[in-house]
C-alpha positions as CSV (number, residue, x, y, z in Angstrom):
1,T,0.0,0.0,0.0
2,T,1.0,3.6,-0.6
3,P,2.0,5.5,2.6
4,K,-0.4,8.3,3.6
5,Q,0.7,11.8,2.7
6,P,0.3,14.5,5.4
7,Y,-1.0,17.9,4.4
8,Y,-0.9,21.2,6.2
9,F,-3.9,23.5,6.0
10,Q,-4.1,27.0,7.2
11,Q,-6.3,30.1,6.7
12,K,-5.0,32.8,4.4
13,N,-5.0,35.2,7.3
14,M,-2.9,32.8,9.4
15,K,-5.5,32.8,12.3
16,P,-6.2,29.6,14.1
17,I,-9.0,27.3,12.9
18,A,-11.5,25.9,15.5
19,L,-12.6,22.3,14.8
20,G,-15.8,20.7,16.1
21,G,-15.4,17.8,18.5
22,I,-17.0,15.9,21.3
23,W,-15.7,14.4,24.4
24,D,-16.9,12.2,27.2
25,R,-15.7,10.6,30.5
26,W,-16.7,7.0,31.2
27,V,-16.6,6.2,34.9
28,S,-16.7,2.8,36.6
29,D,-15.7,1.6,40.0
30,K,-12.3,0.7,38.6
31,G,-11.5,4.2,37.3
32,S,-12.4,6.5,34.4
33,V,-11.5,6.9,30.7
34,D,-11.6,10.2,28.9
35,S,-12.2,10.1,25.1
36,C,-12.7,12.6,22.3
37,C,-13.4,12.7,18.6
38,I,-13.1,15.3,15.9
39,I,-16.4,15.8,14.0
40,T,-16.0,15.5,10.2
41,E,-18.2,16.6,7.3
42,P,-18.0,16.2,3.5
43,A,-15.0,18.1,2.1
44,N,-15.4,21.6,0.7
45,A,-14.1,22.5,-2.8
46,L,-10.6,23.4,-1.4
47,V,-10.1,20.1,0.4
48,S,-11.9,17.7,-1.9
49,S,-8.9,17.2,-4.1
50,V,-7.0,15.8,-1.1
51,H,-9.8,13.8,0.7
52,E,-13.5,13.3,0.7
53,R,-14.0,14.3,4.4
54,M,-12.7,17.2,6.5
55,P,-13.0,18.3,10.1
56,A,-16.0,20.5,10.8
57,I,-14.8,24.1,11.1
58,I,-16.5,26.2,13.7
59,L,-17.0,29.8,12.8
60,P,-16.0,32.4,15.4
61,E,-19.6,33.6,15.9
62,L,-20.5,30.0,17.0
63,Y,-17.7,29.6,19.6
64,D,-19.8,30.5,22.6
65,E,-22.6,28.1,21.5
66,W,-20.1,25.2,21.0
67,L,-18.3,25.9,24.3
68,D,-21.5,26.2,26.4
69,A,-21.6,23.1,28.6
70,N,-25.5,23.5,28.8
71,N,-25.8,22.7,25.1
72,R,-26.0,18.9,25.1
């Protein structure tokens, strides 16, 4: 098989990109396990030549909604 090729993506303005994700903590009497996952979506026109999926990009105006612990 062909090795995977890493790619580096950035915004033209060089600002950070926020990605959507979820996390959870599973707890039992023997301990706990933290886990997380990056949410993906179909690739946009810029990414589709590299891969069919891409991380979900969160727009700055939605940061508060994504970071609100009451939104479950």
